[in-house]
N, C-alpha and C positions, 0 to 999 in steps of 0.2 A: 401343415394339417394332412393327416392321413387321408388317402384317395383310394376308392377301391377300383374305379375304372371299369364300372360294369353298367350294363343296360336295367333300367327298373327306376325306381321301386315299382313292384307289383304287389297286389295282395296275394297272400300265400292262401290260395284255394284251388281245389283240384281242377275246376273248369278254367280258371285262368292260365293253370300250368299247362293244360292240354292245349289250349288256344294259342298261346305266345311261345312256348318252347316247341319248335317244330324241327330243328335240325337234329338228327341223331348223331350228335358230336360229345365228346367230353368237355367238362369246362369245369369253372370256380363258380363258387355261390356264395352269397353272404346271406344269413337270415336275421331280421332285426324288425324294430318297431317303427311302423309309419305314423307318425303323429297328424293330428289335424291340420298343421301348416305344412304338411308335405316333408318335414324332415324325417330322415331316416338314421336310427340308431343301431349300429352293427351290435348284433349280440353273439353271432356264430358264424364262424367260416369253414367252408368245407369244399370240396371237390367231386366230380362226377368221373369215375373210371370209364364208365360206358356211355350214358347219355345224361345230360343234365335233366331232362324231363322225368326219365326214371327214378333218379336220385332225389329230386325235388317231392316226388309223389311218395317216394320212400319217407322222407323227412316229415312230411305233413301227416302222414298214417301213424308213425311212430313218435310224434311230437319231438323230434331231435331239437335240440339246442334249448328246449324250453327250460325256464328257472325251475327250481323246485318250490315246495310247499311255503318256505320263508320268504321268497320273491313275491308268492301271490299276497300272503299276508301284509309284507311290506308295502304291497303297490308298485312293485318294481315293474315296468314296461314288459308287455309280454309279447312273444314272436306274433306278428301279423302279416308281415311282408316279406319280400326276397328282392334280391339284386343278382344277376347272373352274366357270365361271359362265356363263350366259346373259346376252345383252345385248338391250336393245330396239332398238339401231342400231349399225351398223358404227363409227360414230366414237365412242360409248361404249365399243366393245370397245378400239379402239386407244387412247384416253385412259387407260383402266383399266390396260392392258398397259405404257405409258409409265409410269405412278404406280408400278407394281409393280417396272419395272425399277430406276427411281430408289430405291424403298424398299429392294430387297434387294442394293444394291451396284454396279447397273450391270455394264458388262464387266469391271471389277476382280474382282468375287465370283461372278458368274454364267458361266454357259457361254456366254451369247448374246455373239457376237463383235462385234455392233453394236447400237445403239440400234433399238427398233423402227421400222420404216418406216410411214409412212402408205400406205394402199392406192393402187393406180395410179389416176390420174387426179383424186385428190383434193389440195387445198392445206392440210390440216390440220396444225397445228403443235402439239407436245408441250406441254401446258399446265405440266408441271414447268420444262421447258428454258425456255420463255417468262417464268415467274416469276423463275427464276434469272437470266437475262439482264437482265430489267427491275431486279431488285435490284442486281445489279452495276452496271449502267448508272447508277442513282440515287445509288450509293455514290461513283464515280468523278467523277460531274458535280456532286454536290449539297452 
């Protein structure tokens, strides 16, 4: 079973973000639906290049990761909570977000339209994609 290894879940509200996310550090986060039984359904994953607090506030304001009209009409769970973790480096944030993206079903299951992109100016590649490409190459050639 996939695991986020993050703190939370917490309600996705401005006052909660401002109170709980106090370290000015980069990190990874997951947006999702918190059920009445405290279960957390991951619906979107991302990372903060500057600070987790700043990025979560932006996500809340811009409704990042929210499903579209069809999700509302069909009663699909809407984003109302988040989990987060801080990271020692921006590359660690990127790699953790990529891992979570793959572990939780990628664009087929998450509301992420695309695979997480590395920060501008970096040439980092997703470790999971690199592993899969390498495995496929070995199978086909070897």
